[in-house]
Phi, psi and omega in degrees: 000139182292137180289127179298155182274339180214168183294148179159182179264130182222168175303132180293121180294344181258347183208110185292346182271359185231162171254147183227143183272127175255119188274010181101344180234307182223164174288129177274181178265009179278122180225149174220149178292149179291327182254139177290145180300141181286128181276134181291143178286125181295149180298152182296129183279144177290153179291136182156200182299312182295321179294320178294321179297316180294325178294321177293319181297333180294339179270354181268137179311135184301328184293344180283344181257319182202159178287133180304143178296139180229156177294139181299330184284354178282342180226069181295146177290130180306138182223111182289133178302134180087005177090180180293168182303129179081004182229149178281178184299330181265010177094352179289136178288141174291149176291132181279176182296322181298313180291325177295318179296317179299318180291323178298314182297318179294318179294322178299320178298319180292314182296315180292327178293310180290311182296320179297322179293316181291331184255009184303323180295322179291321177297321180296314180296330179297318185249016184301314182295321179294316179299321178296317178298317181295321179293324180291341183241034179301324180273001182225071182300337180295331180297322179289318182293331183273004181297135174293139182307320180294322178293319180299313179298324181291343178283350180256140178264100189287343175296318179289333174297315179297321178296316180297317179296320180297319179295318178298316181295317180294323177299314180298316182295312183294316179301311184293314182296316180298318180292318181290326181277349179249322183244346184078007181196152174279175178300320179298318180289323176299322180292329181263006176072033179238164182213149178260136178213168177294133183302134179086351180282152175262357182271146174237108183181194182302145176276151171299149184303315183298319181291315180297319181294318180294316180297315182290322183297325179299314182292314182296320179295319177297320179295319178299321181295334179288349179264358182265126179305147181070305179300328181299334179300328180264327184291322182299307179296326178296317179297318180295312180297322181300325179274323181286347183304326185295338182296332181249350183284133181298334179257011178054041179260130170280175183300319181291334174290320179298315182294317184273348182072044181239167175218154180246121183234167174286147178291000000 
């Protein structure tokens, strides 16, 4: 059956005798019969005062006694696309800013721990000359303080800095993608009881590889830009806003959720 273009009541694709509500994203579980239930004929009233009264009432317009019966589907209950405020289409609450922040901090600790260990040799090579200069002047701290800024920068091997950053970025990307495609959540999100899924989905589980890679790449690329001189002046505020966006978004989506078409909900 063709997916409707907007929210409303349509023929149920699973039951031809019913109508089913489409909320604009997915089919809901709200169903109503196409035909109104048949009302039983009341038993014949005995002749007398009550019978005469009912006979008189039969000549009075029906609307004066009660509202005519109508099909339930003629007045559907309003249903906001994406569920009630703060909740997804299937009723699960969206993860709030506090839980998202907690999971980010825990994941950062894991990424920096693993990435720092794997890239420690590159970090050492980056600052080896500076460390050597500092060791040679242990008894003369003024020599370090009097270094010309250009000379100080020249003591660092920036090629190894780029290698170290690349290792850190790849560690973050690989860790996040592997966790999302296997558990549907990183260690930080598992600890805070949240999970990432395709927006509008009723399933809670691993993400498709393409979705997980796209979502993770947005964050990693923004982080890489914050390490580039001059560009970092613009990249840092963009990175902050990209994450803080969820605090005001009705579906609690950060920028990378918008790009990847994902949402973070409570388990």
